[in-house]
N, C-alpha and C positions, 0 to 999 in steps of 0.2 A: 417726833415733832413734825408738825405740818407747816408748810410754807405757802402762803398765799401772796401772790405778786400783784401789786397795783397795775392796772391796765386801763387804757382809754378806749371806749367804744367808738369804732370807726364806721361800722355799718351794722344793720340789723336785718335778718331775714325772718320775717314772721311765719312764712310757710314752713321752714325747717326748724324754727325756734333756736336759731344759731346767731351769734354775733361775731363780727370781725373785730378783733381787738388788737391794739398796739401795746406791746410789752417791751419797754426799753428799746424801741426801734425795730422789734421783730413783730411782724403781723401774723396772726393765726386765728383760726376759727375756734369758738368756744360755745359750749352748750348753755342755753338759758333754762334748761329743764328744772334747775333748783331755785330759780328766781321767782319770787312772787310779785316784786315791784315791776312797774312798767318803766323800762329803761329808754333813754333817749340817746341819740348820737351825741358824742361829746362827754357823756357821763364817765366817771371813773369807777372802776369796779375791782373787786378782789378776785383773782383767777387762781384756781387750784385744780391740778390734773385735768385740764380741759373743760372745767365747769366754772361759770361765773357764780360766785358764792353770795356776794352782796355788793351793794353800791356804797362808795365812800366819797367823802367830800374831796374836792380838788386839792386843798391845802395839805390834807393828810396824805394823799397819794403822792404829791410832789416831795414831801418830806421823806416818805418811805423810799421813793425812788432815788433820792439823793444819798441816803444811807446805803442802799444796795450798790450804787455806783462806787461809793467809797470802799466798800468791802471788796468789790471786784478789783479795783485798782490796787488795793493792799495785797490781794492774792497774786496779782500779776507781778508785783514788785518782789515777792518772796522767791 
């Protein structure tokens, strides 16, 4: 099973084809090598093993992040 995490694009470096993304409060660099769409700062994307896989709409991203947050809280309670 693969897990792609919704992340928000914070910065884009066109020279290195990398984006700085925020994933649940953690910032990291991610490759844009698999993206064909032109991303903008503020876009939400799906991140998987260091690669941006696709753009997603903000509503879907926030819904998914809410579910991830609930799962994490449930795991901490156990």
